[in-house]
C-alpha positions in Angstrom: 84.1 135.7 174.2 80.6 136.1 175.2 78.1 138.8 174.0 79.0 141.2 176.9 82.7 140.9 176.3 82.1 141.7 172.7 80.0 144.7 173.4 82.7 145.9 175.9 85.5 145.6 173.3 83.4 147.3 170.7 82.7 150.2 172.9 86.3 150.4 174.0 87.4 150.6 170.4 85.0 153.5 169.8 85.4 155.5 172.9 89.1 154.9 173.8 90.8 153.9 170.6 88.9 156.4 168.5 87.7 154.0 165.9 84.7 155.2 163.8 81.2 153.9 164.4 81.3 152.1 161.1 84.6 150.4 161.6 83.8 149.4 165.2 80.5 147.9 164.1 82.0 145.9 161.3 85.0 144.6 163.4 82.7 143.2 166.1 79.8 141.9 164.0 77.2 144.6 164.6 75.1 146.6 162.1 75.7 150.3 162.0 72.2 151.1 163.3 72.4 148.7 166.3 75.9 149.8 167.2 74.7 153.5 167.4 71.8 152.4 169.5 74.3 150.6 171.9 76.5 153.8 172.0 73.5 155.8 173.0 72.5 153.3 175.8 76.0 153.4 177.1 76.0 157.3 177.2 72.8 157.1 179.2 74.3 154.8 181.8 78.2 155.0 181.5 78.6 153.3 185.1 76.8 150.0 184.1 78.6 147.0 185.2 79.8 145.0 182.2 81.1 141.9 184.1 78.5 141.3 186.7 77.0 138.0 187.5 75.1 136.5 184.6 71.3 136.6 184.5 69.6 133.4 185.6 67.8 131.8 182.7 64.1 132.0 183.0 61.7 128.9 182.9 60.8 129.7 179.2 64.7 129.9 178.4 65.3 126.6 180.1 62.4 125.0 178.1 63.6 126.3 174.8 67.1 125.1 175.5 65.8 121.6 176.4 63.8 121.5 173.2 66.8 122.6 171.2 68.9 119.8 172.7 66.2 117.4 172.0 66.1 118.4 168.3 69.9 118.0 168.3 69.9 114.6 169.8 67.2 113.4 167.4 69.3 114.6 164.5 72.3 112.7 165.7 70.1 109.5 165.3 70.0 110.3 161.5 66.4 111.6 161.6 65.2 114.0 159.0 63.5 117.3 160.0 60.1 115.7 159.3 60.9 112.6 161.4 61.9 114.9 164.2 58.7 117.0 164.0 56.8 113.7 164.3 58.9 112.5 167.1 58.3 115.7 169.0 54.5 115.4 168.5 54.6 112.1 170.3 56.4 113.9 173.3 53.8 116.7 173.2 55.9 119.3 171.5 54.9 120.9 168.2 57.6 122.3 166.1 57.4 122.9 162.4 59.9 121.2 160.1 61.1 124.7 158.9 61.8 125.8 162.5 63.7 122.5 163.0 65.7 123.2 159.8 66.8 126.7 161.3 67.7 125.2 164.6 69.9 122.6 163.0 71.4 125.1 160.7 72.4 127.3 163.7 74.0 124.3 165.4 76.0 123.6 162.4 74.4 120.4 161.1 74.6 119.8 157.4 71.6 118.4 155.4 71.1 114.6 155.5 72.0 112.9 152.3 69.0 111.8 150.3 67.7 108.3 151.5 66.4 105.4 149.6 62.7 104.6 150.0 63.5 101.5 151.9 65.5 103.5 154.4 62.7 105.9 155.3 60.3 105.3 158.2 57.0 103.7 157.1 55.0 106.8 157.9 57.2 109.1 155.9 55.6 110.5 152.7 53.0 112.8 151.5 49.5 112.7 153.1 47.2 110.7 151.0 43.4 111.0 150.8 40.9 108.4 149.6 40.6 108.2 145.7 38.0 110.6 144.3 34.9 108.8 143.4 31.8 110.9 142.0 29.5 108.0 143.0 30.4 108.7 146.7 29.1 112.3 146.4 26.7 113.1 149.3 24.9 116.4 149.1 23.2 115.8 152.4 23.4 119.0 154.5 26.1 118.8 157.1 28.6 120.7 159.1 32.3 120.5 159.3 35.2 122.4 160.9 37.8 124.2 158.9 40.9 126.3 159.6 40.1 128.6 156.7 36.8 130.1 157.4 37.9 133.6 156.7 38.4 132.6 153.0 34.6 132.6 152.5 34.5 136.3 153.2 36.2 136.9 149.8 33.5 135.1 147.8 31.3 138.2 147.4 34.3 140.2 146.1 35.4 137.4 143.8 32.0 137.2 142.3 31.7 140.9 141.5 35.2 141.7 140.5 35.3 139.9 137.0 38.0 137.5 138.4 38.7 135.8 135.1 39.2 139.1 133.2 41.6 140.3 136.0 43.6 137.1 136.0 43.9 137.2 132.1 44.9 140.9 132.2 47.7 140.0 134.8 48.8 137.2 132.4 48.1 134.5 135.1 48.7 131.0 133.7 45.7 129.2 132.4 45.3 125.6 131.3 42.9 124.0 128.8 42.1 121.3 131.2 40.9 123.7 133.9 38.1 125.6 132.1 36.2 126.5 135.3 39.3 128.0 136.8 39.4 125.8 139.8 43.2 125.8 139.9 43.3 129.5 139.7 40.8 129.8 142.4 43.0 127.6 144.5 46.1 129.8 143.8 44.0 132.9 144.8 42.9 131.1 148.0 46.5 130.4 149.1 47.5 134.0 148.2 44.6 135.3 150.4 46.1 133.0 153.2 49.5 134.6 152.5 51.0 131.1 152.6 54.7 131.3 152.5 56.5 129.3 149.8 58.8 127.7 152.3 55.9 126.6 154.6 54.7 123.0 154.3 51.2 122.9 152.9 50.6 119.2 153.0 48.9 119.6 156.5 46.3 121.7 154.7 45.5 119.7 151.5 42.8 117.6 153.3 41.0 120.5 154.8 37.3 120.4 153.6 37.0 124.1 153.8 40.0 124.8 151.7 38.6 122.3 149.1 35.2 123.8 149.2 36.4 127.4 148.6 37.5 127.1 144.9 34.3 125.0 144.1 32.1 127.8 145.4 34.3 130.6 143.8 34.0 128.7 140.3 30.3 128.0 140.9 29.3 131.6 141.3 31.3 132.8 138.3 30.6 129.9 136.0 27.3 129.3 133.9 25.2 126.7 135.8 25.3 124.4 132.6 28.8 123.3 133.6 27.5 121.8 136.8 24.5 119.9 135.6 24.2 116.9 133.2 22.3 117.3 129.9 19.4 115.1 131.1 19.0 117.2 134.2 18.4 120.5 132.4 14.8 121.6 131.7 13.7 121.2 128.0 
């Protein structure tokens, strides 16, 4: 039965058979609040046609359905959600792996078994940047684009709020190998972005703005002697 038929049977059970609102909602898969809203709408227009001609799908609905069918067809080729996301990018469609996961779950697909490394496509894997080399540091003034420019609005507040004392008071984890608190500044930055845990952050790790934020946050709240060599300090 379609959604209209289900609504008809639920309202019929409530108005004709005398079922309670709670029982009718449970029997036909509605929440109690949504079913009460449906009952109110029916009372406002009791002559509405239940079994009229179906509404023609809009252009947006057709595009969404085509995209869903494309995801399903790629999954049948034994591609993972990340493989499917990359394949859709080549087609000009951008869909996050998390969204693809929910689509496949709604379609009844189980998760793929874990594949061996040699079974994975060659471009599958974490994003890798060049190895850090302090000899390549270039402090020449330049400009760059970042998706996280709003983070820098938090810097004045982080400098004036005794960040380290607040984090220690909150029992925030600390490590001896991170004396300047860069890791904690990174965590604060992600929290400020409200980055959801299920979201994939690998697309952000190479952003220069996100990398610069914890460095500046640590520089403004750390004695300057951390950042200079002993030979560079005035005698």
